[in-house]
MINU-444621 format. One record per atom (N, C-alpha, C, CB): residue number from 1; x, y, z; chain; atom name; residue in three letters. Coordinates in steps of 0.05 Angstrom, whole numbers, m for minus. Glycine has a CB too. Example, Ala and Ser with C-alpha at 12.3 -4.5 7.8 and 13.67 -1.06 7.14 Angstrom:
    n       u       v       w  chain  atom  res
    1     264    m114     156      A     N  ala
    1     246     m90     156      A    CA  ala
    1     264     m66     156      A     C  ala
    1     226     m89     181      A    CB  ala
    2     257     m45     142      A     N  ser
    2     273     m21     143      A    CA  ser
    2     258       1     157      A     C  ser
    2     282     m12     114      A    CB  ser
***
This chain:
    n       u       v       w  chain  atom  res
    1     232       3     331      A     N  met
    1     219      22     312      A    CA  met
    1     202      42     328      A     C  met
    1     200       6     290      A    CB  met
    2     206      68     322      A     N  gly
    2     185      87     335      A    CA  gly
    2     160      89     325      A     C  gly
    2     194     112     334      A    CB  gly
    3     144     105     334      A     N  phe
    3     116     112     328      A    CA  phe
    3     115     119     300      A     C  phe
    3     106     135     344      A    CB  phe
    4      98     105     283      A     N  leu
    4      93     115     256      A    CA  leu
    4      69     133     252      A     C  leu
    4      90      93     239      A    CB  leu
    5      73     151     234      A     N  lys
    5      51     171     228      A    CA  lys
    5      46     170     200      A     C  lys
    5      59     200     237      A    CB  lys
    6      21     167     193      A     N  phe
    6      13     163     168      A    CA  phe
    6     m13     183     160      A     C  phe
    6       7     134     166      A    CB  phe
    7     m17     191     134      A     N  leu
    7     m38     207     128      A    CA  leu
    7     m51     192     101      A     C  leu
    7     m27     237     124      A    CB  leu
    8     m77     190     100      A     N  trp
    8     m88     174      78      A    CA  trp
    8    m109     197      68      A     C  trp
    8    m102     142      88      A    CB  trp
    9    m108     198      36      A     N  tyr
    9    m129     212      25      A    CA  tyr
    9    m131     207      m4      A     C  tyr
    9    m126     241      30      A    CB  tyr
   10    m152     212     m17      A     N  thr
   10    m156     199     m46      A    CA  thr
   10    m158     226     m61      A     C  thr
   10    m185     177     m50      A    CB  thr
   11    m143     222     m85      A     N  glu
   11    m139     242    m105      A    CA  glu
   11    m148     230    m132      A     C  glu
   11    m110     253    m106      A    CB  glu
   12    m159     249    m150      A     N  tyr
   12    m169     236    m175      A    CA  tyr
   12    m151     246    m194      A     C  tyr
   12    m198     241    m183      A    CB  tyr
   13    m142     230    m210      A     N  asp
   13    m123     232    m233      A    CA  asp
   13    m139     242    m256      A     C  asp
   13    m109     205    m241      A    CB  asp
   14    m136     269    m265      A     N  leu
   14    m156     282    m282      A    CA  leu
   14    m147     271    m310      A     C  leu
   14    m157     315    m279      A    CB  leu
   15    m124     257    m317      A     N  ser
   15    m116     253    m341      A    CA  ser
   15    m133     226    m351      A     C  ser
   15     m85     251    m342      A    CB  ser
   16    m145     212    m333      A     N  asn
   16    m164     191    m339      A    CA  asn
   16    m185     189    m315      A     C  asn
   16    m148     163    m344      A    CB  asn
   17    m208     200    m324      A     N  tyr
   17    m228     204    m306      A    CA  tyr
   17    m239     178    m294      A     C  tyr
   17    m248     220    m319      A    CB  tyr
   18    m231     154    m303      A     N  glu
   18    m242     128    m293      A    CA  glu
   18    m218     118    m270      A     C  glu
   18    m247     105    m320      A    CB  glu
   19    m196     131    m270      A     N  thr
   19    m177     122    m253      A    CA  thr
   19    m177     135    m227      A     C  thr
   19    m153     126    m265      A    CB  thr
   20    m178     123    m202      A     N  glu
   20    m179     133    m178      A    CA  glu
   20    m150     129    m165      A     C  glu
   20    m202     121    m164      A    CB  glu
   21    m138     146    m155      A     N  val
   21    m109     143    m149      A    CA  val
   21    m112     147    m116      A     C  val
   21     m87     167    m166      A    CB  val
   22    m103     129     m99      A     N  his
   22    m104     134     m72      A    CA  his
   22     m74     139     m61      A     C  his
   22    m118     110     m58      A    CB  his
   23     m70     162     m48      A     N  leu
   23     m43     171     m40      A    CA  leu
   23     m44     163      m7      A     C  leu
   23     m38     206     m47      A    CB  leu
   24     m19     152      m4      A     N  ile
   24     m12     147      23      A    CA  ile
   24      13     165      29      A     C  ile
   24      m7     117      28      A    CB  ile
   25      12     181      46      A     N  arg
   25      34     196      59      A    CA  arg
   25      47     184      81      A     C  arg
   25      24     221      68      A    CB  arg
   26      76     182      78      A     N  leu
   26      91     170     102      A    CA  leu
   26     106     193     117      A     C  leu
   26     113     146      91      A    CB  leu
   27     106     190     141      A     N  ala
   27     124     208     157      A    CA  ala
   27     149     195     166      A     C  ala
   27     110     218     181      A    CB  ala
   28     154     173     155      A     N  thr
   28     179     159     164      A    CA  thr
   28     193     149     135      A     C  thr
   28     172     132     186      A    CB  thr
   29     215     138     135      A     N  asp
   29     225     133     110      A    CA  asp
   29     216     107      92      A     C  asp
   29     253     132     114      A    CB  asp
   30     200      88     110      A     N  tyr
   30     188      67      93      A    CA  tyr
   30     168      55     112      A     C  tyr
   30     210      46      81      A    CB  tyr
   31     152      38     101      A     N  ile
   31     135      22     114      A    CA  ile
   31     132      m6     104      A     C  ile
   31     113      34     113      A    CB  ile
   32     129     m26     120      A     N  thr
   32     131     m56     107      A    CA  thr
   32     100     m61      93      A     C  thr
   32     140     m82     134      A    CB  thr
   33     101     m75      75      A     N  leu
   33      71     m82      65      A    CA  leu
   33      57     m93      83      A     C  leu
   33      69     m99      43      A    CB  leu
   34      63    m108     102      A     N  gly
   34      44    m119     122      A    CA  gly
   34      33     m96     141      A     C  gly
   34      58    m142     140      A    CB  gly
   35      51     m78     147      A     N  gln
   35      44     m56     168      A    CA  gln
   35      22     m37     152      A     C  gln
   35      73     m37     180      A    CB  gln
   36      30     m35     124      A     N  trp
   36      11     m18     107      A    CA  trp
   36     m18     m32     105      A     C  trp
   36      25     m15      77      A    CB  trp
   37     m18     m58      96      A     N  leu
   37     m40     m71      96      A    CA  leu
   37     m59     m66     123      A     C  leu
   37     m32     m98      92      A    CB  leu
   38     m44     m68     145      A     N  lys
   38     m58     m66     171      A    CA  lys
   38     m72     m36     173      A     C  lys
   38     m36     m73     195      A    CB  lys
   39     m53     m17     167      A     N  leu
   39     m59      12     168      A    CA  leu
   39     m87      18     152      A     C  leu
   39     m34      28     157      A    CB  leu
   40     m87       5     128      A     N  lys
   40    m106      10     107      A    CA  lys
   40    m132      m7     116      A     C  lys
   40     m95       2      77      A    CB  lys
   41    m130     m21     136      A     N  ser
   41    m152     m45     146      A    CA  ser
   41    m159     m65     129      A     C  ser
   41    m178     m35     154      A    CB  ser
   42    m140     m71     110      A     N  phe
   42    m143     m96      92      A    CA  phe
   42    m140    m124     111      A     C  phe
   42    m118     m96      68      A    CB  phe
   43    m124    m120     131      A     N  thr
   43    m118    m143     150      A    CA  thr
   43    m118    m131     178      A     C  thr
   43     m89    m158     144      A    CB  thr
   44    m118    m148     199      A     N  gly
   44    m117    m138     228      A    CA  gly
   44     m94    m149     238      A     C  gly
   44    m140    m145     246      A    CB  gly
   45     m78    m168     226      A     N  ser
   45     m54    m179     241      A    CA  ser
   45     m34    m188     219      A     C  ser
   45     m63    m204     262      A    CB  ser
   46      m9    m193     227      A     N  gly
   46      11    m201     209      A    CA  gly
   46       4    m229     195      A     C  gly
   46      39    m203     224      A    CB  gly
   47     m11    m247     209      A     N  gly
   47     m19    m271     200      A    CA  gly
   47     m42    m267     178      A     C  gly
   47     m27    m287     224      A    CB  gly
   48     m63    m247     184      A     N  glu
   48     m79    m243     165      A    CA  glu
   48     m68    m229     142      A     C  glu
   48     m98    m232     175      A    CB  glu
   49     m46    m214     142      A     N  ala
   49     m32    m200     120      A    CA  ala
   49     m20    m226     104      A     C  ala
   49      m7    m177     131      A    CB  ala
   50     m10    m245     114      A     N  lys
   50       2    m267      97      A    CA  lys
   50     m16    m281      80      A     C  lys
   50      14    m286     114      A    CB  lys
   51     m36    m285      94      A     N  ala
   51     m62    m298      80      A    CA  ala
   51     m70    m281      60      A     C  ala
   51     m87    m302      99      A    CB  ala
   52     m78    m253      63      A     N  phe
   52     m85    m235      44      A    CA  phe
   52     m68    m235      22      A     C  phe
   52     m87    m211      55      A    CB  phe
   53     m39    m234      25      A     N  leu
   53     m24    m233       1      A    CA  leu
   53     m25    m259     m13      A     C  leu
   53       3    m226       5      A    CB  leu
   54     m32    m281      m4      A     N  gln
   54     m33    m305     m21      A    CA  gln
   54     m57    m305     m34      A     C  gln
   54     m30    m330      m5      A    CB  gln
   55     m79    m297     m26      A     N  glu
   55    m109    m297     m36      A    CA  glu
   55    m116    m275     m55      A     C  glu
   55    m128    m295     m12      A    CB  glu
   56     m99    m254     m59      A     N  asn
   56    m104    m230     m76      A    CA  asn
   56     m83    m224     m96      A     C  asn
   56    m107    m206     m59      A    CB  asn
   57     m88    m212    m117      A     N  glu
   57     m73    m199    m135      A    CA  glu
   57     m57    m175    m128      A     C  glu
   57     m88    m194    m153      A    CB  glu
   58     m30    m175    m116      A     N  ile
   58     m18    m154    m104      A    CA  ile
   58       7    m148    m122      A     C  ile
   58     m11    m161     m75      A    CB  ile
   59      13    m125    m127      A     N  ser
   59      41    m119    m141      A    CA  ser
   59      50     m96    m129      A     C  ser
   59      41    m115    m172      A    CB  ser
   60      73     m91    m131      A     N  val
   60      87     m66    m122      A    CA  val
   60     108     m55    m147      A     C  val
   60     104     m73     m93      A    CB  val
   61     101     m33    m157      A     N  asn
   61     115     m25    m180      A    CA  asn
   61     115     m45    m201      A     C  asn
   61     140     m17    m173      A    CB  asn
   62      89     m55    m210      A     N  asn
   62      86     m70    m230      A    CA  asn
   62      98    m100    m227      A     C  asn
   62      97     m55    m252      A    CB  asn
   63     107    m107    m204      A     N  glu
   63     119    m132    m197      A    CA  glu
   63     105    m146    m179      A     C  glu
   63     145    m131    m187      A    CB  glu
   64      98    m173    m184      A     N  lys
   64      80    m188    m168      A    CA  lys
   64      93    m191    m139      A     C  lys
   64      74    m216    m181      A    CB  lys
   65      75    m189    m116      A     N  glu
   65      93    m188     m91      A    CA  glu
   65      74    m206     m70      A     C  glu
   65     100    m153     m79      A    CB  glu
   66      89    m222     m55      A     N  asn
   66      73    m234     m36      A    CA  asn
   66      89    m237     m10      A     C  asn
   66      63    m260     m45      A    CB  asn
   67     108    m219      m6      A     N  arg
   67     123    m216      20      A    CA  arg
   67     114    m195      36      A     C  arg
   67     153    m212      17      A    CB  arg
   68     105    m199      62      A     N  arg
   68      93    m176      81      A    CA  arg
   68     116    m159      91      A     C  arg
   68      76    m189     108      A    CB  arg
   69     141    m168      90      A     N  gly
   69     162    m151      97      A    CA  gly
   69     172    m134      75      A     C  gly
   69     184    m167     107      A    CB  gly
   70     161    m133      52      A     N  arg
   70     169    m117      31      A    CA  arg
   70     168     m86      41      A     C  arg
   70     152    m124       6      A    CB  arg
   71     192     m70      38      A     N  lys
   71     190     m43      45      A    CA  lys
   71     178     m26      25      A     C  lys
   71     216     m32      52      A    CB  lys
   72     161      m9      32      A     N  leu
   72     147       8      13      A    CA  leu
   72     159      36      17      A     C  leu
   72     116       6      17      A    CB  leu
   73     170      51      m5      A     N  tyr
   73     179      78       1      A    CA  tyr
   73     166      96     m18      A     C  tyr
   73     209      80       0      A    CB  tyr
   74     169     123     m12      A     N  pro
   74     156     144     m27      A    CA  pro
   74     163     137     m58      A     C  pro
   74     167     173     m19      A    CB  pro
   75     139     138     m73      A     N  gly
   75     142     137    m101      A    CA  gly
   75     133     109    m112      A     C  gly
   75     171     144    m108      A    CB  gly
   76     130      88     m89      A     N  asp
   76     123      61    m100      A    CA  asp
   76      92      62    m106      A     C  asp
   76     130      36     m77      A    CB  asp
   77      84      45    m121      A     N  ile
   77      57      44    m126      A    CA  ile
   77      48      12    m120      A     C  ile
   77      50      54    m157      A    CB  ile
   78      30      10    m106      A     N  val
   78      17     m16     m91      A    CA  val
   78      m7     m19    m111      A     C  val
   78       7     m13     m54      A    CB  val
   79     m12     m41    m123      A     N  asn
   79     m37     m46    m138      A    CA  asn
   79     m45     m73    m122      A     C  asn
   79     m32     m51    m173      A    CB  asn
   80     m73     m70    m113      A     N  ile
   80     m88     m93    m100      A    CA  ile
   80    m112     m94    m120      A     C  ile
   80     m97     m87     m67      A    CB  ile
   81    m114    m115    m131      A     N  asn
   81    m138    m126    m150      A    CA  asn
   81    m146    m101    m164      A     C  asn
   81    m165    m141    m133      A    CB  asn
   82    m127     m88    m179      A     N  gly
   82    m136     m69    m197      A    CA  gly
   82    m137     m38    m187      A     C  gly
   82    m164     m78    m206      A    CB  gly
   83    m135     m36    m160      A     N  thr
   83    m135     m11    m143      A    CA  thr
   83    m108      m3    m143      A     C  thr
   83    m146     m15    m114      A    CB  thr
   84    m100      23    m148      A     N  glu
   84     m74      33    m143      A    CA  glu
   84     m73      53    m119      A     C  glu
   84     m63      46    m167      A    CB  glu
   85     m52      48    m106      A     N  phe
   85     m45      65     m83      A    CA  phe
   85     m14      75     m85      A     C  phe
   85     m49      49     m56      A    CB  phe
   86     m10     103     m83      A     N  arg
   86      16     113     m86      A    CA  arg
   86      28     118     m57      A     C  arg
   86      16     141    m104      A    CB  arg
   87      52     113     m54      A     N  ile
   87      63     119     m30      A    CA  ile
   87      79     148     m35      A     C  ile
   87      83      94     m22      A    CB  ile
   88      74     165     m17      A     N  glu
   88      83     194     m18      A    CA  glu
   88     100     201       7      A     C  glu
   88      57     215     m19      A    CB  glu
   89     115     224       7      A     N  thr
   89     123     235      32      A    CA  thr
   89     110     257      40      A     C  thr
   89     148     241      32      A    CB  thr
***
């Protein structure tokens, strides 16, 4: 796998002032959930990612997820303990 480039920023959804949406921009076709957790500094390694997935409420596109190898594509929404992150290109 080649070098991955990512850009992160926060955008506010004006339709609901209490909802904060975090946008994650990909420069590749996909990123695995484990890589993404490390990128966002939720974890520092693959082993930590596995434990993090077991200890937290995580869903991808409203489906509970616990696989660190789950591929995230543009348009996917990751929810971690009630905070949403949207994957975009």
